[in-house]
C-alpha positions in Angstrom: 0.0 0.0 0.0 1.3 3.5 -0.9 2.2 5.7 2.1 -0.1 8.4 0.8 -3.0 5.9 0.9 -2.1 4.9 4.4 -1.9 8.6 5.4 -5.4 9.3 4.0 -6.9 6.3 5.8 -5.2 7.5 9.0 -6.8 10.9 8.6 -10.3 9.5 8.3 -9.8 7.3 11.4 -8.1 10.1 13.3 -11.1 12.4 12.9 -13.3 9.7 14.4 -11.0 9.1 17.3 -10.6 12.8 18.0 -14.4 13.1 18.4 -14.3 11.0 21.6 -11.8 13.4 23.1 -13.8 16.6 22.7 -17.0 15.8 24.5 -15.7 16.1 28.1 -16.3 12.4 28.8 -14.9 11.1 32.1 -11.4 9.7 31.9 -12.7 6.3 32.8 -14.3 6.3 29.3 -11.4 7.8 27.4 -8.6 5.3 27.8 -9.3 3.4 24.6 -9.9 6.6 22.5 -6.7 8.2 23.8 -4.7 5.0 23.0 -6.2 4.8 19.5 -5.6 8.5 18.9 -2.0 8.1 19.9 -1.5 5.1 17.6 -2.9 6.9 14.7 -0.8 10.0 15.3 2.3 7.8 15.6 1.5 6.3 12.2 0.8 9.7 10.7 4.1 11.0 12.0 6.0 8.1 10.4 4.2 8.5 7.1 5.0 12.2 7.1 8.6 11.7 7.9 9.1 9.0 5.2 7.2 11.1 2.6 8.7 14.5 3.2 11.7 14.0 5.5 10.1 16.7 7.7 11.8 16.2 11.0 10.2 19.2 12.6 6.6 18.0 11.8 7.6 14.5 13.0 8.7 15.9 16.3 5.5 18.0 16.7 3.4 14.9 16.2 5.4 12.9 18.7 4.8 15.7 21.2 1.1 15.5 20.6 1.2 11.8 21.5 3.0 12.5 24.8 0.7 15.4 25.5 -2.4 13.2 25.1 -1.0 10.6 27.5 -0.1 13.2 30.1 -3.5 14.7 29.9 -5.2 11.3 30.3 -3.0 10.4 33.3 -3.2 13.7 35.1 -7.0 14.0 34.6 -7.4 10.4 35.7 -5.6 11.3 39.0 -7.9 14.3 39.4 -11.0 12.3 38.8 -10.0 9.2 40.8 -9.8 7.0 37.8 -7.6 4.2 39.3 -9.2 1.0 38.0 -8.8 1.6 34.3 -6.6 -1.0 32.6 -5.5 1.7 30.1 -3.5 3.1 33.0 -1.1 0.2 32.4 2.3 1.8 31.6 3.3 -0.6 28.8 0.1 -0.1 26.8 1.5 2.9 25.0 4.8 4.2 23.7 3.9 7.8 24.4 6.7 8.0 27.0 9.2 7.0 24.3 7.7 9.5 21.8 8.3 12.3 24.3 11.9 11.2 24.8 12.4 10.9 21.0 11.1 14.4 20.6 13.6 15.7 23.2 10.8 16.8 25.5 12.2 15.6 28.8 9.8 17.6 30.9 6.9 16.0 29.1 8.4 12.5 29.6 9.0 13.2 33.3 5.4 14.4 33.7 4.2 11.1 32.1 6.5 9.1 34.5 5.3 11.0 37.6 1.7 10.5 36.7 2.1 6.8 35.9 1.3 3.9 38.2 4.2 2.5 40.2 2.8 -0.9 41.1 2.3 -3.9 38.8 -1.3 -5.1 38.3 -1.3 -8.6 36.9 -4.6 -8.2 35.2 -3.4 -5.2 33.2 0.0 -6.1 31.8 2.9 -8.6 31.8 5.3 -8.1 34.7 8.4 -7.9 32.5 6.7 -5.2 30.4 5.8 -3.3 33.5 9.3 -3.5 35.0 10.9 -2.3 31.7 8.8 0.8 31.6 8.8 1.4 35.3 12.6 1.2 35.4 13.0 3.8 32.6 10.4 6.1 34.2 12.3 6.1 37.5 15.7 6.4 35.8 14.5 9.6 34.1 13.2 10.9 37.3 16.5 10.2 39.1 19.2 10.1 36.4 21.9 10.2 39.1 20.8 7.0 40.7 23.6 4.7 41.9 23.8 1.1 40.8 22.8 0.0 44.3 19.7 2.3 44.3 16.1 1.1 44.4 16.4 1.0 40.6 18.4 -2.2 41.1 15.4 -3.7 42.9 13.3 -3.0 39.8 15.8 -4.8 37.6 15.9 -7.7 40.0 12.1 -8.0 39.7 12.4 -7.7 36.0 14.9 -10.6 35.8 12.7 -12.7 38.2 9.7 -12.1 36.1 11.4 -13.8 33.1 11.4 -17.1 35.0 14.7 -18.2 33.6 14.0 -16.8 30.1 15.8 -14.0 28.4 14.9 -10.5 27.3 16.8 -8.2 25.0 15.5 -5.2 27.0 17.0 -6.3 30.4 20.7 -5.8 29.3 19.8 -2.4 28.0 18.5 -1.4 31.4 21.4 -3.0 33.2 23.9 -1.1 31.1 22.1 2.2 31.7 22.1 1.8 35.4 25.8 0.7 35.4 26.6 3.6 33.0 28.4 1.1 30.8 28.6 2.8 27.4 30.1 -0.2 25.5 27.6 -2.6 27.2 24.7 -0.2 26.3 25.7 0.1 22.7 26.0 -3.7 22.4 22.6 -4.3 24.2 20.8 -1.6 22.2 22.1 -3.1 19.0 20.9 -6.5 19.9 17.5 -5.0 21.0 17.1 -3.3 17.6 18.1 -6.3 15.6 15.6 -8.5 17.5 12.8 -5.9 16.9 13.7 -5.8 13.2 13.7 -9.6 13.0 10.3 -9.7 14.7 8.8 -7.2 12.3 10.2 -9.0 9.2 8.7 -12.3 10.5 5.3 -10.6 10.8 5.5 -8.7 7.5 4.4 -11.5 5.1 1.2 -12.0 7.1 0.2 -8.3 7.2 -3.1 -7.8 5.4 -4.7 -4.6 4.1 -6.7 -4.2 7.3 -3.4 -4.1 9.2 -2.3 -0.9 7.4 -0.9 0.7 10.6 1.8 -2.0 10.7 
């Protein structure tokens, strides 16, 4: 499918998703629309970048994603919305979008407003630990290797139940401030992600255009 076709489909779906965010609905009803809105904005940003190489617009769209997540989290706190599974921190990559845009204040706001305890019914424990570690590291970048962040990584490793994760070595290298280890771990992470996408690609159908 041509990227311009994808972009046009995104715009139609984005208009529908945005309608849910403009009627002052309680946050307990907005988790899914906000998540969908963010997913569509992300896809739109990627299309725009690949079509026009417009880094500025790409960054602006990433900031919109982070802003939507911050709004949802902060309004949820104000309204006492604490039992919504869309509060799960690994459901969205808005935190990473804010980081990629260089908006550290926005990323910190997301981290501060995010849950800090794992809820088994909401997300996998290793996913939670990965996001939670990065949230806390951004909030305390000077943390020592023996800080409470090490406890999060211990929980992360325990949650794997003897298995492996390409994300854990990245986190360990960050906490240890091991540059060479970080480069090696991040490279392995990216290669694994690319391999996963290539494995999925032959099975992508037209209805999965956001892939």
